[in-house]
Structure formats: C-alpha cells, structure tokens
C-alpha positions as CSV (number, residue, x, y, z in Angstrom):
1,M,167.5,20.1,-122.1
2,D,167.7,18.9,-118.4
3,D,166.9,20.9,-115.3
4,V,170.5,21.9,-114.6
5,Q,171.0,23.3,-118.1
6,R,167.8,25.2,-117.9
7,I,168.7,26.7,-114.5
8,S,172.2,27.6,-115.7
9,Q,170.8,29.6,-118.7
10,A,168.2,31.5,-116.6
11,P,168.8,35.1,-115.4
12,I,170.9,35.3,-112.2
13,D,168.1,36.0,-109.8
14,E,165.7,33.4,-111.4
15,R,168.5,30.9,-111.3
16,F,169.0,31.2,-107.6
17,V,165.3,31.1,-106.8
18,A,164.9,28.0,-109.0
19,C,167.8,26.3,-107.3
20,V,166.4,27.1,-103.8
21,G,163.0,25.6,-104.9
22,R,164.6,22.3,-106.1
23,F,166.8,22.1,-103.0
24,L,163.8,22.5,-100.6
25,D,161.9,19.9,-102.5
26,A,164.9,17.5,-102.1
27,L,165.1,18.4,-98.4
28,A,161.4,17.5,-97.9
29,L,161.2,14.4,-100.1
30,Q,164.7,12.8,-99.8
31,R,165.7,13.8,-96.3
32,D,162.1,13.9,-94.9
33,A,162.8,17.3,-93.3
34,S,159.9,18.8,-91.3
35,E,157.8,21.7,-92.5
36,H,159.4,23.9,-89.9
37,T,162.9,23.0,-91.1
38,V,162.0,23.6,-94.8
39,R,160.3,27.0,-93.9
40,G,163.4,28.0,-91.9
41,Y,165.8,27.1,-94.8
42,R,163.6,29.0,-97.3
43,C,163.6,32.2,-95.1
44,D,167.4,32.1,-94.5
45,L,168.3,31.4,-98.2
46,L,165.9,34.1,-99.5
47,D,167.2,36.6,-97.0
48,Y,170.7,36.0,-98.3
49,R,169.5,36.4,-101.9
50,R,167.9,39.8,-101.0
51,W,171.2,40.9,-99.6
52,A,173.1,39.7,-102.6
53,V,170.7,41.5,-105.0
54,R,171.1,44.8,-103.0
55,K,174.9,44.5,-103.2
56,G,174.9,43.5,-106.9
57,V,176.4,40.1,-106.2
58,D,175.6,36.9,-108.0
59,P,174.3,34.8,-105.0
60,L,175.5,31.6,-106.6
61,F,179.1,32.9,-107.1
62,A,179.8,34.7,-103.9
63,D,183.4,34.0,-102.9
64,H,185.0,33.7,-99.4
65,R,185.4,37.5,-99.1
66,V,181.8,38.3,-100.1
67,M,180.5,35.7,-97.7
68,R,182.5,37.1,-94.8
69,R,181.1,40.5,-95.7
70,Y,177.5,39.1,-95.5
71,L,178.2,37.5,-92.1
72,A,179.8,40.8,-90.8
73,E,176.6,42.7,-91.8
74,L,174.4,40.2,-90.0
75,D,176.5,40.9,-86.9
76,A,176.2,44.6,-87.4
77,A,172.5,44.3,-87.8
78,G,172.3,42.7,-84.3
79,C,171.7,39.1,-85.3
80,S,172.7,36.7,-82.5
81,R,175.5,34.2,-83.0
82,R,172.9,31.5,-83.0
83,T,170.9,33.1,-85.8
84,T,174.1,33.7,-87.9
85,N,175.2,30.1,-87.4
86,R,171.7,28.9,-88.4
87,R,171.8,30.9,-91.6
88,L,175.3,29.7,-92.3
89,S,174.3,26.1,-91.8
90,A,171.4,26.5,-94.3
91,M,173.7,28.0,-96.9
92,R,176.3,25.2,-96.4
93,S,173.7,22.6,-97.0
94,F,172.4,24.4,-100.0
95,F,175.8,24.9,-101.7
96,R,176.7,21.2,-100.9
97,W,173.5,20.2,-102.7
98,L,174.4,22.5,-105.7
99,E,177.8,20.9,-106.0
100,A,176.4,17.4,-105.7
101,N,173.9,18.1,-108.4
102,G,176.3,19.7,-110.9
103,V,174.9,23.3,-110.7
104,P,177.8,25.8,-111.3
105,C,178.5,27.8,-108.2
106,D,181.2,29.0,-105.8
107,D,181.0,26.9,-102.7
108,S,183.4,29.0,-100.6
109,V,180.7,29.2,-97.9
110,V,181.1,25.5,-97.1
111,S,184.6,26.1,-95.6
112,I,183.6,29.2,-93.6
113,Q,183.5,28.9,-89.8
114,G,180.7,30.7,-88.0
115,P,181.0,32.7,-84.8
116,K,181.4,30.7,-81.6
117,A,177.9,30.1,-80.3
118,E,176.8,31.3,-76.9
119,K,176.2,28.4,-74.6
120,G,172.9,29.2,-72.9
121,L,171.3,26.8,-70.5
122,P,167.9,25.3,-71.4
123,R,165.0,27.1,-69.8
124,V,162.9,24.8,-67.5
125,M,159.7,25.2,-65.6
126,S,159.2,24.8,-61.9
127,A,157.1,21.9,-60.5
128,A,154.5,24.5,-59.4
129,D,154.3,26.1,-62.8
130,M,154.0,22.7,-64.5
131,R,151.1,21.8,-62.1
132,R,149.3,25.1,-63.0
133,L,149.8,24.5,-66.7
134,L,148.4,20.9,-66.5
135,S,145.4,22.0,-64.4
136,V,144.1,24.5,-67.0
137,Y,142.0,22.0,-69.0
138,A,141.8,19.3,-66.4
139,G,138.2,18.1,-66.0
140,R,136.9,19.9,-69.1
141,D,134.1,18.0,-70.9
142,D,134.2,19.7,-74.3
143,E,136.1,18.2,-77.2
144,R,138.7,20.9,-77.5
145,G,139.3,20.9,-73.7
146,M,139.9,17.2,-73.7
147,R,142.1,17.4,-76.7
148,D,144.2,20.2,-75.3
149,Q,144.6,18.5,-72.0
150,A,145.8,15.3,-73.8
151,L,148.3,17.5,-75.7
152,L,149.8,19.1,-72.6
153,E,150.0,15.8,-70.8
154,L,151.8,14.2,-73.8
155,L,154.3,17.1,-74.1
156,Y,155.3,16.7,-70.4
157,A,155.0,12.9,-70.2
158,C,157.2,12.2,-73.2
159,G,159.2,15.4,-73.9
160,V,158.2,15.2,-77.5
161,R,158.8,18.1,-79.9
162,V,155.8,20.0,-81.2
163,S,156.3,18.6,-84.7
164,E,156.4,15.1,-83.3
165,A,153.1,15.6,-81.5
166,A,151.5,17.0,-84.7
167,N,152.6,13.9,-86.7
168,L,151.6,11.4,-84.0
169,G,149.5,8.7,-85.6
170,V,146.5,7.0,-84.1
171,G,148.4,3.7,-84.0
172,G,151.3,5.5,-82.4
173,V,149.7,5.4,-79.0
174,D,149.8,2.0,-77.4
175,F,147.6,2.0,-74.4
176,A,148.2,-1.7,-73.6
177,R,151.9,-1.1,-73.2
178,A,151.6,2.5,-72.0
179,Q,153.9,3.9,-74.6
180,V,154.0,6.1,-77.7
181,K,155.8,5.6,-81.0
182,V,157.4,8.9,-82.1
183,F,159.1,9.8,-85.4
184,G,161.7,12.4,-84.7
185,K,164.2,14.2,-86.9
186,G,165.0,12.2,-90.1
187,R,162.0,10.0,-89.4
188,K,164.0,8.2,-86.7
189,E,161.6,6.1,-84.6
190,R,161.7,5.9,-80.9
191,I,159.5,4.5,-78.1
192,V,158.7,6.6,-75.1
193,P,156.8,5.3,-72.0
194,L,153.6,7.0,-70.8
195,H,152.6,7.5,-67.1
196,D,149.1,6.8,-65.9
197,A,147.9,10.4,-65.9
198,A,148.9,10.9,-69.5
199,C,147.3,7.6,-70.5
200,R,144.0,8.6,-68.9
201,A,144.0,12.0,-70.7
202,L,145.0,10.5,-74.1
203,R,142.4,7.7,-73.8
204,R,139.6,10.1,-72.8
205,Y,140.4,12.3,-75.7
206,R,140.6,9.3,-78.1
207,D,137.3,7.8,-76.9
208,E,135.1,10.8,-76.2
209,A,136.5,13.8,-78.2
210,R,138.3,12.6,-81.2
211,P,135.3,10.8,-82.8
212,V,133.4,14.1,-82.7
213,L,136.4,16.1,-84.1
214,E,136.9,13.5,-86.9
215,C,134.0,15.2,-88.8
216,A,135.8,15.4,-92.2
217,G,136.3,11.7,-92.5
218,P,138.8,9.2,-91.1
219,S,142.3,10.6,-90.3
220,P,145.5,8.8,-89.5
221,Y,146.6,11.5,-87.1
222,F,145.9,11.4,-83.4
223,F,145.4,15.1,-82.8
224,L,142.7,16.8,-84.9
225,S,141.5,20.4,-85.3
226,A,137.9,21.5,-84.9
227,R,137.5,20.9,-88.6
228,G,138.8,17.4,-88.5
229,A,142.1,18.1,-90.1
230,K,145.6,17.3,-88.7
231,M,146.7,19.8,-86.1
232,S,149.7,21.7,-87.4
233,A,152.7,22.5,-85.2
234,D,151.6,26.1,-85.2
235,A,148.2,25.2,-84.0
236,I,149.7,23.2,-81.1
237,R,151.9,26.2,-80.2
238,A,148.8,28.3,-80.1
239,V,147.1,25.9,-77.7
240,F,150.2,26.0,-75.5
241,K,150.3,29.8,-75.5
242,K,146.6,30.0,-74.6
243,A,147.2,27.6,-71.7
244,L,150.1,29.7,-70.5
245,A,147.8,32.8,-70.4
246,A,145.0,30.9,-68.6
247,A,147.5,29.6,-66.0
248,G,149.0,33.1,-65.5
249,L,152.5,31.9,-66.5
250,D,155.3,33.7,-68.4
251,P,154.0,34.2,-72.0
252,S,157.6,33.9,-73.3
253,L,157.7,30.2,-72.4
254,S,157.6,27.8,-75.3
255,P,156.6,24.1,-75.7
256,H,160.3,23.3,-75.9
257,A,160.6,24.5,-72.2
258,V,158.3,21.5,-71.4
259,R,160.7,19.2,-73.2
260,H,163.6,20.7,-71.2
261,T,161.6,20.3,-68.0
262,F,160.9,16.6,-68.9
263,A,164.6,15.9,-69.3
264,T,165.6,17.8,-66.2
265,D,163.0,16.1,-64.0
266,L,164.0,12.7,-65.2
267,L,167.6,13.3,-64.3
268,E,166.7,14.7,-60.9
269,G,164.5,11.7,-60.3
270,G,167.5,9.4,-60.9
271,A,167.2,8.4,-64.6
272,D,170.5,7.7,-66.3
273,L,171.8,9.9,-69.1
274,R,171.6,7.3,-71.8
275,S,167.9,6.6,-71.1
276,V,167.1,10.3,-71.2
277,Q,169.0,10.6,-74.5
278,E,167.0,7.7,-76.0
279,M,163.7,9.2,-74.9
280,L,164.5,12.6,-76.2
281,G,165.8,11.2,-79.5
282,H,169.2,12.9,-79.4
283,A,171.7,11.5,-81.8
284,S,174.6,12.5,-79.5
285,L,175.0,12.1,-75.8
286,S,176.7,15.5,-75.6
287,T,173.4,17.1,-76.6
288,T,171.7,15.5,-73.6
289,Q,174.6,16.3,-71.2
290,I,173.5,20.0,-71.0
291,Y,170.7,18.9,-68.7
292,T,173.2,17.9,-66.1
293,H,174.1,21.6,-65.8
294,V,170.6,22.6,-65.0
295,S,170.0,19.8,-62.4
296,P,171.9,21.0,-59.3
297,T,169.9,18.5,-57.1
298,R,171.2,15.6,-59.1
299,L,174.8,16.9,-59.0
300,K,174.6,17.3,-55.2
301,N,173.2,13.8,-54.8
302,E,175.8,12.3,-57.0
303,H,178.6,14.2,-55.2
304,A,177.2,13.0,-51.8
305,R,176.9,9.4,-53.1
306,A,180.3,9.1,-54.7
307,H,182.7,11.3,-52.7
308,P,184.6,9.5,-49.9
309,R,183.7,12.3,-47.5
310,G,180.2,12.9,-48.9
C-alpha cells in the first residue's frame, strides 16, 4: 500500500495532518523553502484545520462556499487583508500539491480570489537613526560585539534578508573582490558589492572573533553563535532588537526596515532601478518599483533633470 492509499484510508483529521506533513517536507526538500516559510505554512494550514474541526467540516473537502465562510470569519476576527491573503496562498499551494500527488480532495480554494491587499509603503530608517544603530557595537573588542557589528554592517551594506545572512557561507564573503554571494528565495544566487566599512567589520569578525566562536568544530557558516553553531534567523533578529534598544530607536523596527533603507538610499544616491532589483534579488521589477514612491528626493531630482522647464 503506497502513501496516498494509506492517507486516504486514515481518519479525516489524521488524513489532513499527514498530508500537511508530506507537503511541508516537499516544500523544504524539493523547493528549498526556508525554515521561516515552512513554519509559516504549517501555522496557516493547521489554523485552517482547527477551524474546520470546530465547524465539523472535512478540511480536505471544503467546497467554494465553505472556503468563503472561512475567509469571512478571518475578516470578522480582525485579520488584516495581508494575513488573509497569506493564509489563502498557503492553502492554494497545499491543494495544488494534493491534486498533483493524486490525493483525493476538493480544490475549490485554488480558484478563490483573496481581498485586495492594502498597498502600504515600506518603512525606512533615517540616516541619523542608521548611524546610531551602526555605532552600537563599533569598537567593541569582545567576540559577540565584533560579530554583531559585522551583522549590522552586512544588513545595511547589502540589503540582505535575515535568512540570507543566517545561511551565508564562509566562502560567500569575497574580500578580494569586496562582494558577497547570497542565496535568496528558491536558492537563487546573486552577488552584492560590499563597501569598505562593511569589509573592515566582516574581516575583523572573521579574523579575530570567529575562530574563538568556532568552538564546536569547523562550520561552513559565516555567522556563529556563542556555542559555535550556525546563527538562526531568530537569533539574528534578537541581535537586531537588542541593538535597537541600545541605540534608543523605535523597538517596532525590524531587520527588513534596514533592507528597505538600503534600497531607498541606493535610489536616492542615483542607482538605477534594475541594479537595485538585482541586488535585492527581486524576481520582478514591479516589486522594486515601490521604492520610487518612498524616495521623494530622487523624484524631485529626476523631475528637475528631465522636465523642459525644470
């Protein structure tokens, strides 16, 4: 008896949970999804399962009407449009996978359109706030201080995602060429230049702090914890939050705000949109174009340069 047959004959709730487990394994192994993505899909799918169990609905055979009811209850519970669309996206991917693998189900959710998402602008940090953040660990001589300074410099110098910083390999930092090799979503590789200040911080960490932190044996990862293990994305976020507090900055800021600031500062400095797209690792130029709306200085400069009466 194969896996599909075993799942099909299991009780309803067990069947759904087993399918979710197989789907998440495929997501991680075949699509190389990040831990963060897998965790998010698991939470969203199991939340839907809990709702279905409460309503007495078979979660694998919820038709269009039932799915609309689920989305309506998310709205009534105060979920944002973004959260609702994220859950709907997870469910679409899951049911497409079920269909492709021959698991009996009702895939009505695949054709359901989510609510129109609010178009919020990226949150960016001012130049003064960025200077304060980068000064928190500057000049520290202890291993963690040197590591955390290198981390902050990397985030701002390259606009990398937290997961990309966590997965950065030792060989990914090329000091001779002043660049880093980053593996983004879908393991897509990109090269991002490094400026001198970031190079100095990263080199100092590599030469002085990392050998001490590598106490558990050789590691292929560039950033290591105090126990010599790979720093997780959550650990990097914790470093960032601690630096925010030390700098006296808004605690609601996230490392992604540094990524937004990186992109905005490049555009205001005259970088072209295609180059910024490549450095951020965006698949579509339309994703990068949002930064033109948060860069009024660039817009004014372009208007003055291009308009006949500018």
